[in-house]
Backbone bond lengths (Angstrom), bond angles and torsions (degrees), N, CA, C in turn:
res aa  C-N    CA-C-N  psi(-1)  N-CA   C-N-CA  omega(-1)  CA-C   N-CA-C  phi
1 M - - - 1.461 - - 1.524 109.03 -
2 D 1.298 117.19 125.08 1.447 122.74 -178.23 1.522 109.74 -88.34
3 L 1.327 116.07 109.24 1.452 120.44 178.90 1.525 111.85 -94.80
4 G 1.346 116.18 3.42 1.457 119.24 -179.23 1.517 112.69 67.59
5 I 1.332 116.75 30.42 1.462 121.08 -175.32 1.517 111.96 -61.42
6 E 1.353 115.76 -39.95 1.463 119.03 -177.15 1.520 112.45 -65.88
7 R 1.337 117.60 -15.48 1.465 120.22 -179.72 1.532 112.83 -93.16
8 I 1.333 117.54 -3.17 1.455 120.76 179.30 1.523 109.32 -81.40
9 P 1.346 119.86 125.93 1.466 121.99 179.84 1.523 111.71 -56.54
10 A 1.338 116.30 145.37 1.466 121.22 -178.22 1.518 111.55 -59.48
11 S 1.329 117.40 -37.55 1.460 120.45 -179.70 1.530 111.05 -63.64
12 R 1.322 116.77 -36.94 1.461 120.21 178.66 1.521 110.90 -70.45
13 I 1.321 116.04 -36.20 1.468 119.73 176.70 1.525 109.96 -62.05
14 E 1.342 117.10 -44.17 1.459 120.91 -179.55 1.524 111.23 -65.22
15 S 1.320 116.54 -38.88 1.470 119.47 176.53 1.520 110.68 -63.52
16 M 1.321 116.08 -39.48 1.456 121.23 178.60 1.524 110.44 -64.00
17 R 1.323 116.46 -41.49 1.463 120.68 178.34 1.533 110.55 -61.86
18 Y 1.320 116.22 -44.18 1.470 120.93 -177.85 1.525 110.66 -64.01
19 L 1.332 115.96 -49.33 1.458 119.98 -178.87 1.523 111.47 -62.79
20 T 1.329 116.30 -39.78 1.458 120.56 179.30 1.523 110.75 -66.03
21 K 1.303 117.29 -44.71 1.459 121.35 -175.39 1.525 112.46 -64.45
22 Y 1.321 116.86 -45.25 1.456 119.51 -170.94 1.534 115.17 -101.58
23 W 1.323 117.45 -21.53 1.455 118.54 -170.30 1.524 115.25 -122.90
24 L 1.324 118.96 -19.62 1.460 120.07 -173.76 1.524 112.14 -63.76
25 Q 1.334 117.73 -55.35 1.461 119.07 -176.62 1.530 111.93 -65.66
26 P 1.348 120.49 -45.04 1.474 118.42 176.24 1.524 113.10 -58.23
27 A 1.341 117.54 -41.35 1.464 120.43 -179.20 1.522 111.30 -64.82
28 L 1.332 116.92 -40.77 1.461 120.39 -179.95 1.526 111.85 -69.13
29 I 1.320 116.97 -35.03 1.461 120.65 177.34 1.529 110.54 -65.46
30 V 1.332 116.11 -45.16 1.471 120.03 177.70 1.531 110.12 -61.21
31 L 1.325 116.28 -42.03 1.467 120.01 179.39 1.521 111.11 -62.83
32 A 1.335 116.88 -45.27 1.467 120.55 -179.22 1.524 111.13 -62.74
33 M 1.326 117.69 -39.30 1.457 121.34 -179.47 1.528 111.81 -73.73
34 S 1.334 116.90 -19.15 1.464 120.90 -179.20 1.519 112.71 -89.87
35 L 1.324 117.99 -14.45 1.460 121.17 -176.27 1.536 113.97 -55.67
36 P 1.356 119.13 -41.75 1.471 117.40 -179.01 1.528 113.27 -64.94
37 L 1.325 117.16 -24.09 1.463 119.99 178.77 1.522 111.27 -69.17
38 L 1.341 116.00 -22.00 1.466 120.45 -178.35 1.525 112.38 -86.73
39 E 1.339 116.28 -10.62 1.472 122.25 179.83 1.533 111.21 51.68
40 L 1.318 114.64 54.09 1.459 120.81 -177.58 1.529 111.07 -83.12
41 P 1.330 117.62 154.41 1.475 119.84 174.19 1.526 110.29 -68.49
42 K 1.317 116.00 161.40 1.468 121.61 -175.39 1.516 112.44 -57.56
43 I 1.323 117.94 -37.44 1.459 121.15 -177.75 1.519 111.75 -62.01
44 S 1.337 117.40 -26.45 1.460 121.00 -179.41 1.518 111.61 -63.52
45 Y 1.330 116.58 -33.94 1.463 120.14 178.61 1.531 110.65 -67.37
46 Q 1.311 116.61 -40.20 1.461 120.21 178.85 1.529 110.76 -65.51
47 V 1.331 116.70 -38.36 1.466 120.55 176.09 1.525 109.76 -64.15
48 F 1.318 116.43 -41.28 1.465 121.33 179.22 1.526 110.65 -60.62
49 W 1.342 117.31 -46.87 1.469 120.72 -179.50 1.538 110.95 -62.86
50 S 1.318 116.92 -41.24 1.466 120.96 -178.56 1.533 110.70 -66.47
51 C 1.331 116.45 -43.26 1.467 120.27 179.21 1.525 110.88 -65.42
52 L 1.323 116.38 -37.66 1.461 120.65 177.75 1.525 110.97 -60.88
53 L 1.328 116.85 -47.72 1.461 120.34 -179.77 1.521 110.77 -62.52
54 A 1.326 118.01 -42.25 1.463 121.44 178.73 1.524 110.93 -62.04
55 L 1.340 117.15 -41.05 1.465 121.12 178.24 1.521 111.30 -61.44
56 L 1.327 116.90 -45.85 1.462 120.62 -178.14 1.527 111.50 -66.09
57 I 1.323 117.00 -38.52 1.466 120.32 178.21 1.528 110.30 -62.34
58 C 1.323 116.83 -41.46 1.476 120.43 178.77 1.528 111.07 -66.26
59 L 1.329 117.05 -43.23 1.465 120.28 179.71 1.526 111.06 -64.57
60 E 1.337 116.35 -38.60 1.471 119.73 178.61 1.525 111.11 -64.45
61 A 1.327 116.86 -29.33 1.461 120.48 178.53 1.529 111.43 -75.68
62 V 1.332 117.12 -31.75 1.467 121.14 -174.72 1.522 112.33 -92.54
63 I 1.348 117.09 -44.23 1.475 120.35 -175.19 1.535 110.51 -130.92
64 P 1.313 118.73 59.33 1.473 120.09 -179.36 1.527 111.26 -66.17
65 A 1.316 116.58 142.02 1.464 120.29 175.12 1.525 110.42 -69.62
66 R 1.326 116.18 -35.80 1.468 122.55 178.50 1.531 107.64 -126.63
67 P 1.305 117.33 95.66 1.472 119.69 -177.45 1.524 113.33 -56.44
68 H 1.341 117.38 -31.91 1.462 119.63 -178.72 1.529 112.04 -72.20
69 W 1.328 117.74 -7.57 1.463 121.26 176.74 1.520 112.24 -87.68
70 Q 1.301 118.89 -7.34 1.460 120.54 -179.01 1.524 109.62 -62.53
71 K 1.311 115.76 132.63 1.453 121.55 -171.82 1.528 112.22 -87.29
72 S 1.329 114.85 149.46 1.455 120.99 172.08 1.530 108.59 -79.04
73 L 1.323 116.23 171.21 1.459 120.27 177.92 1.522 110.90 -59.77
74 N 1.335 117.20 -42.44 1.467 120.55 -179.98 1.525 111.67 -63.39
75 D 1.355 115.96 -39.48 1.465 119.72 178.39 1.525 110.84 -63.16
76 N 1.341 115.52 -43.79 1.459 119.69 179.81 1.530 111.55 -64.11
77 L 1.327 116.46 -39.86 1.455 120.20 179.26 1.530 110.88 -65.01
78 L 1.337 116.45 -38.08 1.460 120.52 178.01 1.524 110.51 -62.51
79 V 1.339 116.33 -48.04 1.460 120.59 -179.39 1.528 110.56 -64.17
80 L 1.335 116.37 -45.99 1.457 120.02 -178.39 1.529 111.59 -64.08
81 G 1.330 117.11 -35.49 1.456 120.25 176.26 1.519 111.29 -63.06
82 L 1.329 116.13 -44.18 1.463 120.36 178.45 1.526 110.29 -65.26
83 V 1.341 116.57 -40.85 1.463 120.82 179.03 1.522 110.57 -60.55
84 W 1.324 116.34 -44.33 1.467 119.89 -178.48 1.521 111.17 -63.36
85 I 1.324 116.99 -44.83 1.464 120.70 -179.43 1.526 110.66 -65.26
86 A 1.354 115.95 -44.57 1.463 119.75 -179.29 1.524 110.93 -65.96
87 S 1.330 117.57 -39.90 1.469 121.08 179.87 1.520 110.99 -66.37
88 T 1.318 116.24 -40.92 1.462 120.01 178.48 1.522 110.87 -63.19
89 A 1.336 115.90 -44.16 1.466 120.02 177.96 1.524 110.24 -62.13
90 G 1.332 116.66 -41.08 1.459 120.52 178.73 1.513 112.35 -63.49
91 D 1.329 116.97 -42.10 1.472 120.59 179.42 1.525 111.49 -64.50
92 I 1.336 115.84 -41.31 1.467 119.86 179.17 1.530 110.49 -64.46
93 F 1.331 115.88 -45.88 1.462 119.73 -179.03 1.529 110.85 -64.60
94 K 1.329 116.80 -41.45 1.455 120.46 179.20 1.530 110.99 -62.94
95 A 1.332 116.63 -41.68 1.464 120.08 178.67 1.521 110.93 -61.46
96 L 1.331 116.25 -40.95 1.464 120.29 178.19 1.526 111.22 -65.51
97 M 1.335 116.45 -40.36 1.462 120.33 179.33 1.517 111.64 -68.00
98 D 1.340 116.78 -36.93 1.467 120.23 178.97 1.524 111.25 -59.66
99 K 1.333 116.52 -36.23 1.465 121.09 -176.43 1.524 113.08 -87.78
100 S 1.323 117.16 -7.94 1.461 118.92 -176.53 1.524 111.53 -129.76
101 V 1.336 116.19 -84.31 1.466 121.12 -172.47 1.519 111.97 -62.85
102 F 1.352 117.68 -45.99 1.455 119.89 -177.26 1.530 110.93 -63.09
103 S 1.324 116.72 -42.01 1.460 120.29 178.56 1.531 110.90 -63.87
104 W 1.319 115.87 -39.95 1.472 120.84 178.49 1.526 111.05 -64.38
105 L 1.349 117.26 -43.65 1.458 120.81 179.77 1.522 111.58 -66.44
106 E 1.319 116.42 -37.07 1.457 119.75 178.01 1.536 110.81 -64.94
107 S 1.326 116.54 -37.48 1.466 119.25 177.88 1.522 110.62 -66.28
108 I 1.345 116.62 -37.03 1.471 120.82 176.96 1.523 109.74 -65.09
109 R 1.325 116.93 -42.17 1.461 121.04 179.45 1.515 110.85 -59.64
110 E 1.330 116.63 -44.02 1.459 120.86 -179.42 1.527 111.67 -70.71
111 Q 1.343 116.70 -38.32 1.459 120.86 -177.26 1.520 112.28 -66.85
112 F 1.335 115.89 -40.58 1.461 119.96 -175.80 1.522 113.08 -103.84
113 G 1.319 116.69 6.84 1.464 119.83 177.08 1.518 113.27 63.84
114 L 1.341 116.85 40.74 1.465 120.37 -178.02 1.529 112.94 -82.27
115 G 1.309 116.72 -10.76 1.465 119.21 -178.78 1.512 111.16 -70.74
116 I 1.303 117.34 96.64 1.469 122.00 -175.89 1.517 110.74 -108.88
117 W 1.350 115.33 24.06 1.466 118.49 -174.34 1.523 110.96 -68.99
118 P 1.343 117.96 132.89 1.475 121.51 -179.61 1.527 111.13 -78.83
119 S 1.318 116.01 73.87 1.460 120.52 -175.55 1.520 112.96 -66.33
120 E 1.339 116.82 -14.92 1.454 119.55 179.18 1.534 112.52 -82.52
121 W 1.330 116.54 -9.18 1.458 119.97 178.46 1.529 110.10 -68.52
122 P 1.334 117.74 158.33 1.472 120.40 171.59 1.528 110.13 -57.73
123 M 1.316 116.96 146.59 1.461 121.36 -174.37 1.527 111.86 -57.16
124 I 1.321 117.24 -41.58 1.467 120.33 -178.40 1.534 110.31 -62.95
125 A 1.335 117.01 -38.67 1.466 120.32 178.10 1.527 110.41 -65.16
126 Q 1.326 117.29 -38.18 1.460 120.66 177.16 1.526 111.22 -64.54
127 V 1.322 115.87 -41.37 1.469 120.17 178.87 1.526 110.06 -60.80
128 M 1.335 116.73 -43.96 1.461 119.90 179.85 1.522 111.06 -65.96
129 L 1.326 116.99 -34.78 1.460 120.11 179.62 1.526 110.81 -66.63
130 V 1.342 117.11 -42.55 1.465 120.32 175.27 1.520 110.13 -61.39
131 F 1.323 115.79 -45.45 1.458 121.80 -177.62 1.524 111.20 -59.51
132 V 1.322 116.82 -51.00 1.464 121.36 -177.73 1.527 110.58 -68.71
133 G 1.338 117.05 -38.85 1.457 120.03 179.23 1.517 112.31 -66.70
134 Y 1.330 115.89 -43.78 1.465 120.66 177.25 1.530 109.85 -58.48
135 E 1.317 115.96 -46.27 1.458 119.74 -177.31 1.525 112.65 -70.03
136 F 1.321 118.02 -25.08 1.465 120.66 175.52 1.530 109.90 -63.30
137 V 1.339 116.01 -46.74 1.466 120.19 178.62 1.521 110.39 -67.56
138 N 1.330 116.40 -43.84 1.458 120.82 -178.82 1.524 111.57 -64.09
139 Y 1.335 115.81 -34.46 1.474 120.36 178.18 1.520 110.33 -57.53
140 W 1.328 118.02 -46.32 1.463 120.37 -175.30 1.525 111.79 -73.62
141 Y 1.336 116.73 -35.09 1.467 117.68 172.77 1.526 110.08 -62.18
142 H 1.325 117.04 -47.48 1.449 122.56 -176.27 1.531 110.75 -63.08
143 R 1.313 115.85 -42.93 1.467 120.17 178.36 1.526 110.71 -63.62
144 G 1.338 115.78 -41.37 1.460 119.30 178.50 1.513 112.49 -63.58
145 A 1.342 116.87 -37.55 1.464 120.35 -179.29 1.518 111.61 -64.27
146 H 1.339 116.92 -26.96 1.457 120.61 178.86 1.525 112.92 -91.54
147 R 1.318 118.06 -9.96 1.454 121.46 -179.03 1.525 113.04 -105.85
148 W 1.334 117.41 -28.72 1.459 121.43 -175.82 1.520 109.60 -114.09
149 G 1.326 115.69 120.65 1.449 120.27 -177.88 1.518 113.60 -59.30
150 W 1.335 117.36 -36.98 1.467 119.79 -177.84 1.526 111.37 -65.52
151 L 1.356 117.28 -36.65 1.458 120.36 -179.43 1.531 110.73 -76.41
152 W 1.318 116.06 -36.17 1.470 120.76 175.05 1.525 110.04 -56.47
153 K 1.338 116.00 -44.46 1.459 120.31 -178.33 1.533 111.62 -77.09
154 A 1.330 117.67 -44.25 1.467 120.58 -176.65 1.530 111.88 -60.98
155 S 1.325 116.82 -36.36 1.459 121.23 -178.75 1.526 112.89 -86.54
156 G 1.326 116.77 -14.77 1.457 119.43 -174.61 1.515 112.21 65.86
157 H 1.344 116.63 25.78 1.464 119.84 -174.63 1.528 112.49 -62.74
158 G 1.326 116.36 -26.56 1.463 119.66 179.26 1.516 112.70 -61.00
159 T 1.329 117.43 -26.28 1.464 120.48 178.39 1.520 110.99 -60.09
160 H 1.324 116.42 -41.48 1.466 120.72 -179.89 1.522 111.25 -65.19
161 H 1.325 116.70 -30.48 1.464 121.16 -177.71 1.524 112.95 -87.83
162 A 1.313 117.61 -5.82 1.464 120.47 -169.09 1.525 114.01 -75.16
163 F 1.330 118.32 -16.87 1.457 120.86 -172.89 1.528 111.68 -80.22
164 K 1.329 114.52 135.96 1.456 120.48 -177.74 1.522 112.92 -79.58
165 N 1.319 117.76 -33.46 1.456 121.96 -177.48 1.525 108.94 -120.28
166 L 1.330 116.64 120.97 1.453 120.93 -175.45 1.527 111.90 -94.31
167 S 1.315 115.00 151.87 1.459 122.32 173.00 1.518 106.87 -156.28
168 A 1.328 116.94 176.06 1.465 120.61 -175.64 1.524 112.20 -57.30
169 I 1.336 117.55 -36.09 1.469 119.03 -176.79 1.528 112.14 -70.61
170 N 1.343 117.75 -16.25 1.465 120.34 176.48 1.522 111.95 -68.06
171 T 1.324 117.00 -16.16 1.459 121.12 179.82 1.513 111.50 -51.79
172 M 1.319 116.21 -42.57 1.468 121.49 -173.81 1.523 113.06 -100.02
173 A 1.322 116.98 8.92 1.466 120.83 -178.49 1.529 109.59 -85.28
174 N 1.318 115.79 79.52 1.464 122.20 -179.94 1.527 109.94 -118.71
175 H 1.317 115.42 160.66 1.454 119.36 172.67 1.527 108.33 -70.18
176 P 1.334 118.67 142.84 1.479 120.57 179.17 1.523 113.48 -53.48
177 F 1.341 118.36 -31.77 1.462 121.32 -179.81 1.532 111.57 -61.69
178 E 1.337 115.96 -28.94 1.468 118.83 -173.80 1.525 112.29 -71.66
179 A 1.327 117.36 -15.46 1.468 120.45 177.68 1.531 110.74 -56.14
180 V 1.333 116.19 -35.87 1.466 120.74 -180.00 1.513 110.25 -60.94
181 F 1.315 116.87 -45.02 1.460 121.60 -174.53 1.527 112.07 -78.02
182 L 1.321 117.20 -30.76 1.458 120.37 -179.76 1.523 112.22 -73.14
183 L 1.324 117.58 -16.90 1.464 121.03 176.57 1.531 112.27 -86.23
184 L 1.327 117.80 -13.13 1.460 120.32 -177.74 1.525 113.19 -58.96
185 P 1.345 119.16 -45.44 1.476 117.79 179.02 1.522 112.51 -59.58
186 R 1.344 116.82 -37.73 1.469 120.00 178.68 1.523 110.42 -63.42
187 M 1.325 116.96 -39.49 1.453 120.91 179.85 1.522 110.74 -62.85
188 I 1.319 116.27 -43.79 1.466 120.34 -173.86 1.522 111.55 -77.08
189 V 1.328 116.19 -49.39 1.465 120.40 -174.56 1.520 112.16 -78.72
190 G 1.326 116.44 -48.55 1.456 119.48 -174.28 1.505 114.34 -78.66
191 V 1.336 116.69 -49.00 1.458 120.23 -171.75 1.520 112.10 -76.49
192 L 1.324 117.63 -44.36 1.452 119.69 -176.07 1.523 113.29 -77.80
193 L 1.332 116.91 -41.01 1.459 119.58 -175.32 1.511 113.31 -89.89
194 G 1.323 116.87 -21.96 1.455 120.20 -174.84 1.515 109.88 101.80
195 G 1.312 116.22 -159.22 1.452 119.44 179.00 1.501 114.34 76.04
196 V 1.336 117.08 15.53 1.455 120.55 -177.97 1.524 111.38 -62.35
197 E 1.332 116.70 -30.66 1.460 120.15 -176.04 1.516 113.13 -65.46
198 V 1.332 118.42 -21.27 1.460 120.02 177.54 1.533 110.89 -102.15
199 G 1.331 115.76 7.62 1.463 119.98 -176.77 1.512 113.61 -62.57
200 L 1.342 117.76 -38.75 1.463 120.18 -179.69 1.519 111.45 -64.01
201 A 1.326 116.27 -42.41 1.461 119.82 179.51 1.522 110.73 -65.62
202 A 1.335 116.65 -43.33 1.464 119.99 177.26 1.518 110.16 -64.95
203 G 1.342 116.27 -35.53 1.456 120.05 176.68 1.518 111.66 -63.31
204 S 1.327 116.96 -36.60 1.466 120.56 177.66 1.522 110.54 -66.64
205 L 1.322 116.97 -40.77 1.458 120.83 177.14 1.527 110.40 -62.99
206 F 1.327 115.89 -42.69 1.463 120.86 177.41 1.532 110.38 -62.86
207 T 1.334 116.57 -44.59 1.463 120.98 -178.24 1.519 111.38 -62.73
208 V 1.334 116.93 -44.76 1.461 120.86 177.37 1.519 110.32 -54.77
209 T 1.333 116.16 -47.65 1.462 120.25 -173.39 1.517 112.47 -70.92
210 V 1.334 117.72 -41.57 1.467 118.12 -178.56 1.529 111.22 -72.12
211 F 1.338 118.34 -33.85 1.459 119.96 174.71 1.526 110.01 -61.97
212 M 1.325 116.36 -45.65 1.463 120.20 179.37 1.531 110.96 -65.57
213 A 1.331 116.75 -35.53 1.466 120.91 -176.84 1.518 112.63 -66.47
214 H 1.322 117.44 -25.36 1.466 120.91 179.23 1.534 112.15 -98.89
215 S 1.313 117.76 -4.09 1.463 120.90 -171.28 1.517 113.14 -72.72
216 N 1.303 114.85 151.16 1.461 122.33 176.88 1.533 108.94 -94.66
217 L 1.333 115.00 62.80 1.458 122.38 -178.64 1.522 109.54 -132.04
218 D 1.313 116.52 155.41 1.466 121.64 175.78 1.520 107.82 -86.82
219 L 1.346 116.96 108.19 1.456 122.28 -176.82 1.528 110.49 -120.74
220 N 1.299 115.72 149.21 1.451 121.49 178.84 1.528 110.46 -84.69
221 S 1.335 116.97 139.04 1.464 121.07 -177.98 1.526 112.98 -118.42
222 K 1.321 118.35 2.75 1.463 121.50 -167.71 1.521 113.90 -61.93
223 I 1.319 118.28 -50.36 1.461 121.27 -176.16 1.519 111.26 -104.19
224 I 1.310 115.79 -50.82 1.468 120.28 -177.64 1.526 111.51 -61.70
225 G 1.339 115.93 -25.88 1.454 120.65 -176.82 1.518 114.93 -75.43
226 W 1.330 118.37 2.00 1.463 119.46 174.17 1.526 111.06 -75.15
227 I 1.319 116.95 -30.24 1.458 121.37 -178.86 1.524 111.51 -115.24
228 F 1.331 115.51 -47.66 1.467 120.74 -173.20 1.527 110.95 -96.40
229 T 1.319 115.24 142.64 1.456 120.65 176.62 1.529 109.92 -71.51
230 T 1.312 116.90 133.72 1.458 121.57 174.00 1.530 108.40 -111.18
231 N 1.330 116.42 169.13 1.462 117.80 -175.80 1.528 112.56 -69.21
232 R 1.320 118.32 -24.20 1.469 118.66 175.40 1.524 109.88 -60.68
233 Y 1.319 117.34 -42.97 1.458 121.08 -178.85 1.529 111.59 -73.86
234 H 1.326 116.24 -42.27 1.467 117.72 -174.66 1.523 112.19 -76.42
235 I 1.312 117.53 -33.06 1.463 119.54 174.74 1.524 109.66 -62.49
236 H 1.333 116.49 -35.38 1.465 119.56 176.69 1.531 109.91 -63.65
237 H 1.326 116.98 -35.91 1.465 120.27 176.42 1.529 110.97 -64.56
238 H 1.323 117.52 -27.97 1.468 121.98 178.34 1.530 112.15 -86.47
239 S 1.323 117.41 9.44 1.463 121.12 -179.27 1.525 111.81 -58.21
240 M 1.324 115.14 148.95 1.462 120.92 177.15 1.528 111.24 -74.18
241 V 1.326 117.36 -15.51 1.465 122.05 178.01 1.524 108.63 -84.72
242 R 1.325 117.65 121.96 1.467 121.36 -172.95 1.523 111.76 -57.94
243 E 1.333 117.60 -43.04 1.463 120.22 -178.21 1.530 111.24 -63.06
244 E 1.320 117.42 -33.77 1.455 120.54 177.83 1.524 110.82 -76.76
245 S 1.317 116.61 -36.37 1.457 120.91 178.45 1.526 111.63 -66.38
246 N 1.324 117.02 -26.04 1.468 121.54 178.78 1.524 111.37 -84.20
247 T 1.318 116.72 42.18 1.460 123.54 174.98 1.526 107.82 -141.09
248 N 1.322 115.95 168.94 1.466 122.34 171.91 1.535 112.27 52.08
249 Y 1.327 115.36 58.41 1.465 120.30 -177.87 1.527 112.82 -77.04
250 G 1.310 117.67 -17.39 1.457 120.20 -179.54 1.517 111.24 -70.39
251 C 1.320 116.79 108.81 1.470 119.88 -177.89 1.516 111.34 -67.27
252 A 1.328 116.77 -33.16 1.464 120.76 -178.52 1.516 112.66 -126.42
253 C 1.325 116.85 -28.19 1.468 121.57 -177.06 1.525 109.21 -120.79
254 I 1.309 116.64 106.15 1.468 121.81 -177.18 1.525 111.41 -79.57
255 F 1.325 117.23 -7.33 1.468 122.60 -176.43 1.520 111.62 -56.17
256 W 1.345 117.67 -42.55 1.459 119.81 -176.37 1.524 112.00 -69.18
257 D 1.316 117.52 -29.79 1.468 119.34 174.22 1.521 110.66 -65.48
258 R 1.299 116.59 -38.31 1.469 120.24 177.34 1.528 110.31 -65.69
259 V 1.323 117.01 -39.17 1.463 121.42 -178.95 1.526 111.46 -68.72
260 F 1.338 116.96 -42.99 1.462 121.04 -172.30 1.526 113.91 -100.39
261 G 1.315 117.17 12.03 1.466 121.05 169.56 1.508 116.56 77.67
262 T 1.336 118.17 23.07 1.467 120.26 179.13 1.533 111.78 -112.17
263 F 1.319 116.52 13.57 1.460 120.09 -179.09 1.522 110.24 -80.08
264 S 1.341 115.92 141.45 1.464 121.46 176.41 1.528 109.27 -144.00
265 D 1.308 116.17 130.74 1.462 122.47 177.13 1.522 107.00 -116.60
266 A 1.322 117.01 95.75 1.461 121.58 -175.43 1.520 109.95 -152.38
267 D 1.332 115.02 159.38 1.465 120.22 177.07 1.527 109.76 -70.72
268 T 1.314 115.52 156.97 1.461 121.78 -179.97 1.516 109.24 -125.47
269 E 1.314 116.42 122.71 1.461 120.26 -177.50 1.524 112.31 -82.28
270 E 1.323 117.14 -42.75 1.462 119.75 -174.04 1.519 109.79 -150.82
271 T 1.323 115.95 141.02 1.456 121.00 178.78 1.527 110.64 -109.39
272 G 1.344 115.17 172.37 1.463 120.22 -179.18 1.516 111.02 111.81
273 I 1.323 116.28 -176.75 1.467 121.03 178.28 1.528 111.53 -103.98
274 G 1.317 116.88 -5.55 1.456 121.65 -179.97 1.510 109.77 -171.92
275 K 1.321 116.50 -175.62 1.466 121.12 -177.36 1.520 112.15 -65.73
276 E 1.327 116.85 -30.96 1.455 121.00 -179.09 1.522 110.50 -115.19
277 Q 1.317 116.46 145.14 1.459 120.74 176.07 1.526 109.29 -80.79
278 P 1.326 117.80 129.85 1.473 120.21 179.93 1.526 111.87 -61.18
279 G 1.313 115.77 153.75 1.452 120.82 176.17 1.514 111.36 -75.01
280 Y 1.329 115.42 174.70 1.466 121.71 -175.37 1.528 111.11 -58.95
281 A 1.318 116.92 -45.84 1.463 120.03 -179.27 1.524 110.91 -64.38
282 E 1.329 116.74 -39.98 1.463 120.64 179.87 1.523 111.67 -63.12
283 L 1.336 116.50 -36.65 1.462 120.08 179.63 1.532 110.87 -60.10
284 F 1.322 116.87 -41.10 1.459 120.40 -178.47 1.529 112.27 -77.40
285 L 1.332 116.89 -23.92 1.461 120.22 -177.60 1.523 112.98 -90.55
286 M 1.330 117.99 0.27 1.463 120.15 -174.52 1.526 114.41 -59.56
287 P 1.344 120.83 -32.50 1.474 118.22 175.25 1.525 113.17 -64.30
288 F 1.326 116.67 -17.87 1.463 120.84 -176.71 1.528 112.62 -109.79
289 E 1.322 116.11 -30.22 1.467 119.77 -177.85 1.527 110.20 -148.62
290 E 1.328 115.25 113.19 1.463 120.72 178.72 1.534 109.30 -73.81
291 P 1.343 117.64 133.94 1.471 119.08 177.51 1.528 111.67 -56.30
292 K 1.318 116.52 144.13 1.458 120.94 -175.86 1.518 112.95 -60.41
293 A 1.332 116.67 -29.95 1.464 120.07 -176.03 1.528 112.86 -85.90
294 S 1.326 118.22 3.14 1.461 120.64 -175.51 1.520 111.63 -65.73
295 E 1.335 115.51 129.82 1.461 121.59 178.12 1.523 112.15 -117.46
296 V 1.333 117.80 1.11 1.457 121.66 -173.29 1.524 112.18 -109.19
297 A 1.328 118.75 -18.83 1.463 121.31 -179.39 1.527 109.60 -53.11
298 P 1.339 118.86 143.43 1.463 121.39 -178.14 1.519 112.85 -53.20
299 A 1.314 115.27 142.80 1.462 120.26 178.08 1.524 109.13 -59.11
300 G 1.321 115.51 134.83 1.454 120.02 179.80 1.509 113.70 92.01
301 S 1.365 117.52 -6.85 1.460 119.01 177.24 1.521 108.40 -76.85
302 P 1.308 117.28 160.07 1.467 120.30 -175.44 1.530 113.50 -78.89
303 A 1.316 117.39 34.14 1.458 119.71 179.21 1.533 109.71 -74.69
304 P 1.325 120.11 130.45 1.449 121.14 178.80 1.513 110.44 -71.39
305 T 1.310 115.82 155.49 1.451 120.49 177.27 1.517 109.79 -92.11
306 A 1.332 115.25 169.58 1.458 119.55 -178.74 1.519 111.53 -64.71
307 D 1.328 116.49 -21.18 1.469 120.77 -177.66 1.531 111.71 -91.83
308 A 1.365 114.97 -4.89 1.475 116.83 -175.27 1.501 111.81 -69.23
């Protein structure tokens, strides 16, 4: 796709780099946290997420932090195919949970008065509480998936780590099995405690941060990185070195890594689970068979070695 990049003046490119590095993520976070104040219909959030992804894809094409990470058409089609399958599986599973488990948990919440949500708080404070609470649960699931071989395989989490070159669209490139585990924080935080009405706004804040965390852009981490995950931290989590990958579990909120001692601020030489990126079939089979070249699977998991 010809974006006319070579025709953009160098001075404009540099201005774009500066604005993207220092202002893009803070501005998007403020916007996401302000959405509930506008009382927008649900469809507006979906439009916001779609426009955000389109913006990041364009910026990655014009001012990539790592030009060699730019994907070919075939690479993009592979990722988008996985995203579509994983999203469809997630939607189906969520619909089933809405009609069964979620309804049952909501009845328990009402019966025993478990809804302790501080609805009198300012809306922005409620959004942050959902965000931090969701990420607290997600942090422990994510950490467990990297420490226990059975959970790594059962969730297919290795599929998300298998890609050598990251970009914003990699955010949603998960194995379909992982949809089950990614809904757990919503079940615990939203359904049992309440606060469902601010879930969309918190979801937008989460979406902004995870899209940025996977992006191939030069972003600043100095101040915003005390609470929110930036791509410097999350790319390090995608490192091909297991010890480096076992850090920075917060997909959107790096705060819990700082609290629980798993935070790391370091350069990353190479991402993926091994020297080669697995093929399409291998990505789907990872819950059943770890690729032989995998170097990131948890120690003690039944992953075969290169010599096997």
